[in-house]
N, C-alpha and C positions, 0 to 999 in steps of 0.2 A: 743403251748399254754398251760398255766397252767389251771388245772381242779380244780373246786371247789367241795364240798360235792356232793355225787351222781353221780360223774363222769361228771357233767355239765360243760361247758365252763365257766371260771371265770367271763366273761363279763355279765353274768346274774345278778351279783350283782349291783343293780342300784345305789348304793351310792359310789362305788369304784371310786377313783380320779386317773386320768392319768396324770403324771407329767413331760411329755416331748412330743415333736413333734413325736419321735419315737413311743412312747407307744399309741398316738392317732392315727397314722397311721396303728399300728398292730390291733387297735380295728376294723378298717375297712378292714383290709388285703389290704391295699393299700401302695404306698410309700409316704415319707414325702412330696414331691413336690406336690402330688395330694392334700393332706388334706391341705396344706397351701394355695392352689388355692382355695379351698372350702371355707375356712375362709374369703377371699377376695371377691369372686364372689357369694357366697351362704349363707353368713352369719353362717357359722359353729360356734357354741357357744364355743369358746376358750377364756381363761382368760390369762392376764399377771400377773406375780408374782409382787405384789407392792415392789418396791425398790430393786427388785431382778436384777440379771446380765441381760444384754441386750439379748432378745430373749428367756427368760425363760418363759415358758407357762405351763398351766395345764387345764384340762377339767374334768367334771364329766360325767360318762356314763350315768346316768339318762338323763342328757341334751342332750347328743349326740344321744340317742336312740330317744328322743322326736323330735329332729331335723329331723331325718330320716322320719318322718311322715308329714313333711311340704312341702308345695310347693317348696320351695326353693332347697329342696334335689333332686327334680326331674327336674331340669332344663336341664337335659341332661349328665351332668357330672357324675353323680352317675350311671345312666343307662347304660352309654357308655361302662362300663368294666364289662364283663360277667364272673364270677368266673369259674374256671375249678375245678372239683372234682378230688381228687387224693386218691386213695385207696391203702394202704400199702400192699405190697406183700413179702417184705423181713423183718422179725421181727428183724434182727440183725442190720439193717441199717436205718430203717424208723419205724414210729409208728404202732401199730396194728391197725386193721380194725376199732375198735370202736373209738380210738383216731382220726383216718383218717376222720371219718364221723363227728366227732365234729369239726375238722378242716373245712370240707366241709360246716358244719352248719354256722360256721362264715363267710366263703367266700360267702356263697350264701344269705346272709342276705339282702343285697341291692336288689337282684333279687326278694326275697321273698316278699319284700315290693311292689314292681311293681306288682307282681302277686296277692298280697292282694288287691291292688286297683281293679285290673281286675275281681276279684271274690268277689267284695264287698257284693253283693246281698246274696251269700252263706253264708259268714261270719256272715252277719247281722241276717239271720236266726238263726244261733247258738247262737248269742247273746240274741235274743227274747226268744229262749227256756231256756237259761241259767237264764234269768230274771224271768221267770215264774216258775222255780224250788223252791223248798224249800231250806232253808238256809244250809242244809247238802249236797247240790248238790255236786256230786263227779267231781271235775275238771278233774280228770284223764279220766273220761269218755268223757268229752268234748273234750279233747285233742286227744283221740282215734277217735272221730267223725270227727274231723278236719283233722286228718291224713288220714283217709279214703276218704274224700273229695279231698284232694291233690293226693292221689293215683289214684282215678277215672280219674281226670283231666290228669294225667300223662299217663295213658292208652289210653286216647282219642288221645293224640298227638303221642304216640308210635306207634299206628295203622297207622298213617299216613305215617311213613317210609320215611320222607325226612330229610335231615341233619339238618336243622333249627328245625323242630318238634321233633326229637329225642333229640336234646339238650335241648329243652323246657321241654321235658318229664324228662330228668334228673333232672332239677331243681324242678319240681313238686314232683318227688320221694324223693329227698333230703328233701324238706319241710316236706314231710310225715314222714320221720325218725327224723327230728328235733322235731315235735310234740309228736311223739310215737317212741322212739327208739327200742321198743321191737316188733314193728309191722313188721312181717316177710314179707308180701306182698310187702312192699315198697322196701325192699332189692331185692326182686324177679324182681321188676320193674326196679331197677337199674341194675341188672345183665342182663336184657333183653335188656336194651338200649346199653349196651357195647357189648353185643353179636352181635348187628346189626350195631352199628356205624362204625365198621371196614369194613362193606360191602356197607353202604349207604352214607358214608362220606369218608373224606380223612384221618380218624384216623387210624394208623398202628395197625395191629392185635397184634404186641408186646406191645402195649399200652392198647388196649381195652381189650384183652382177660385176662390179669391177674386181671384187675378190675372186670370184669364179674365173674372170678372165686372166688374172695374174697367175693363178694356180695352174690353169690349163696350159698356158704358155709355157710355164716352167717344167711341166710334164713332157710336153712335146720337145722341148730343148734337151731334157735329160734322155729321152727315149723316142726318137722319131718313128721307130717302127712299132709303136704301141697303137693299136686300134683304139683302146679306151682313151687314151690322150687325145687324138685326133677327134673322136666323137664329142668329148667334152668340150673341146675348143669349138667345134662346129655349133653346138647349141648356144653357147654365150656369143659367138660371132653373129649369129642371126638375131637373137632376141635382145642382145644389148647393143651391138654395133650396126643392126639392120643391114648387114652386108649379106645379100641373098647369094650371090655368086661364091663369095668366099665360103659361106656356110656349106652350101651344097658340095663344093670341092672337098671340104673336110669330111663330110658325111660319106661321100663315095670313097675317099681314101680309107676311111676307117672300115667300111663294109669290104673294100678289096684287100685290106689286111686281114681281116677275120670275117668272113661271110657268115658265120655262126654267132656273131656278137648280137645278143638279143637287143641290148640297149641302143645299138646303132640303127638297127631296123625300126625300133620304137620311136626314138627321137627323129629319125629321118621322116616317118610317117606324120609326126605332128608339124614338122618343118613344111611338109607337102601340104598338109591341111592349111596352114597359114597362108600359103601361096595360092591357095584355092585349086590345087590339083587333087581333087577328091578321089578319083579312082586310083591314081598312083598312091595315095595315102593309104587307101584300104588295103591295096596290095602289100605295101609294106607292113602295115599293122597286122596283117593275117600272118606274115612271115614271122613277126615277132611272136604273135600268139601260139603258132606251132612249136616255137622254140621254147616257149615258156607259157604253158596253158593256164597255169594258175595264178598268174600276175594280175592283180587287181587294178594296177595302174595301166597296164595294156589294154584290159577290158574297158576300163572307163574311158580312155581316150579313143577306143574303137566306137564307143557309144557317142562321143563327141563328133567323130568323123561322120557317122551315120546321120546325125542331126543336120550337119552342116550341108550333107549332100541330098537332104530332102526326105530321108527316111526317118521321120519323126517318131513314129510308133515303135519302130524297131530299136531306136535309140533309147526311148523311155523304158521299154521292157528290159534292156540290157543293163541300164544304169540302175533301175530298181533292184535288180539281182545283185549287183555289185555292192549297193548300199545295204542290202539286207544281210549278205554274207559277210560283209565287213563294215559295221556300222560307224567305225572311227576312221574310216578312209575318206579324206577330205574331198578328193577330186569328185567322186560320185555326187555329193551333195552339191558342190559347186555347179557342176553341169547340170544337174536337176533344177536348181532354182533358176538358171538361165533359160531352161526349156520352159518352165512355168511362167516366168515373166513374159516371155515371148508370147506364150499362150493366153496370158491375161488371167491365169489361175493364181491369184494373189495370196489366197490363204496357204496353198501349197508352197508357193514361192517364199512367204515368211518362214514357214515352218523349216523349210530346208536351209534358209539363211540363219535362222537361229542356231541350228545344229551345227552348221559350218564355223560360225563365229565362236562358238564354244569349243569346237576341236582345236582351232588355231589359236586359242588363248588371246585373241585380238580385241582388246577392251575397246578400241575405236569403233571396230565393226560391230561389236555388240551394242554400243551406245546408238549407232545410226539404226540397227535393226529394231531396237526397242522403240526408238522414236517413230519409225515407219509403222510398227505394229500399233502404237498408240494412236497414230493419225488415222490408220486404216479403220480402228474400232469406232473412231468418232465421225469421220467423214467419208469412209470408203477410200476409193482410189485416189482422189484428189487429196484428202488428208494424209495418205500414205506418202505420196510424192512431197508434199510440203513438209512434213515431218522429217522425211529423209534430207531434204535440202537444207533446212535449218540446222540440222546436226552436223551435215557436211561441211557447211560453211563455218559453223562453229569451230570445228576441228582444224579446217583448212587442209591444204594438200600436203599429207604427210602420211607415212606408213601405208595403209590399206585405202586411204581416202586419195584417189587418183584424180587428176585433172579430168581424165575421160569420164569417170564416174559422175563427178559433179557437172559435167557439160551435158551428159544425158539427162540428168535430173532437171537442170535448168531448162532444157529444150522441152521437156515433157510438161513442165509447169507454165510454159509459155514465155519464158525469159530467153528468147532465142539469141540475142546479140551477146548477152553474157555466156551463154552456152557456147557460142562461136569462139569466144576468147579463151575459154577453157579448153576447147577442141585444139586450138592452135597451140596451147601450153603442152597438151598432151603429145602432139607430133614433135614439138621441140624437144620434149623430154623423152622421146622414143619409147612412148608407152605401147606395149604390145597390143593392147586392145585396139589401138589407132589403126594398125594394119587391116583391121576389118571394117574401117569406116564406111567404105562405099556400100556394103551389104547390110549396114545397121538401119533397119527400118525406123528406128525411134528418132532419126535425124531426118526423116523425109521432109519435115517442115522447113529444112534448110536448103533443099535441093536447088533453088533458084538463086540463092544468095552467091554473089562473086567470090566472097570469102571463103565459103565452103568449098566451092568449085576449085579454089586454088589450092586447098588443102588436099582434095582428092587427087589433084595432079601430082602433088607431092608424093603421095602414097603410091601412085601407079609408077612413078619413077623408081620406087624401091621394090615394089611387088608388082610386076608388069601383068600378072595373069588375073 
């Protein structure tokens, strides 16, 4: 997309004329077929060139933008397509982060308008304040206030941690950036969404983490004194870059900047858990819990830390309480299914898996769970594992089907060398689960294999504890 003065997308020039269906489609970030349909069904203001060749059209951006505010624009066709935000991670092949955000701003225009209707009262309040201000009213201040409102709404939905709510939060944080591109907290929010989307939805880590990293770095660049920015950067630095020292430095910096930042203590606790430092992890998660006693995410992660430190019964009790009080909370079901699998309670394992796959809207995961359940009904544990593996291999390594998960199923079904190859791929891909390889008893059959020992040494170089 061409950029105008001050780096803004050129579509902000309300008098610009678009001279073809292609340009009109690009304005909306849609295909030509869609905008042609809008003209027929929703009165999109497109003009014909008088005396020109058949099919020659043009439109004024000011009229297109005005059309977006009319009822015809909200007949379902505009709202049906929800834009995806793409953050560049390869400067040689794709636009830089700032340009990518401008692209995202254009793609999010329609969603922004829907959101604008939903929050009309808040925007009306800004309009009243602006009308009451003197003629020298600083419109930059108004944009900053509006950006903050979008940010706060984004945080509200982010805290819900469901796939739909996280994607809604992405929309709000993007709108905050559109209103104020220098607002560091909006980039923090965007980074935090992508940090969690790979856990609470079907988004692959290889897609989510690079976006989170780019947004977190931009936040720190804009405001190095932001504890939230350093905390977001710490999270992705560890789980994507596998940089233990760098991540801990960023976590400690965040806590030093704001000792009361709940999320910093929370995510530092899960980092310490991943490093095998269980007592420190429990200390940090308790600090987070005291700062926010009602957080289901904090309580669920405490349950996971308890389990890792050997307090299995305490872990199960706490996780069941979280799942009971908030049945839609994904992490509680994920941690419980892991606990039940370790224990060999496969009916409970399958029940929790079924619930989790439904909550994340993950069709791949649902297919694997159904294959596992069908196999278990026919041939018990062996049938369950064989059903899982057949479906995993059918889908391949994508989305929620990780190389590590296939490796585990291979080894449990006796296909050790294939499992070892998948394990190597998991380490190469920096799968978070691979950090726990040494303590995963389901790979005990590989203990004496030189290839397995080589992988353990690679992990120990990253996670020395």
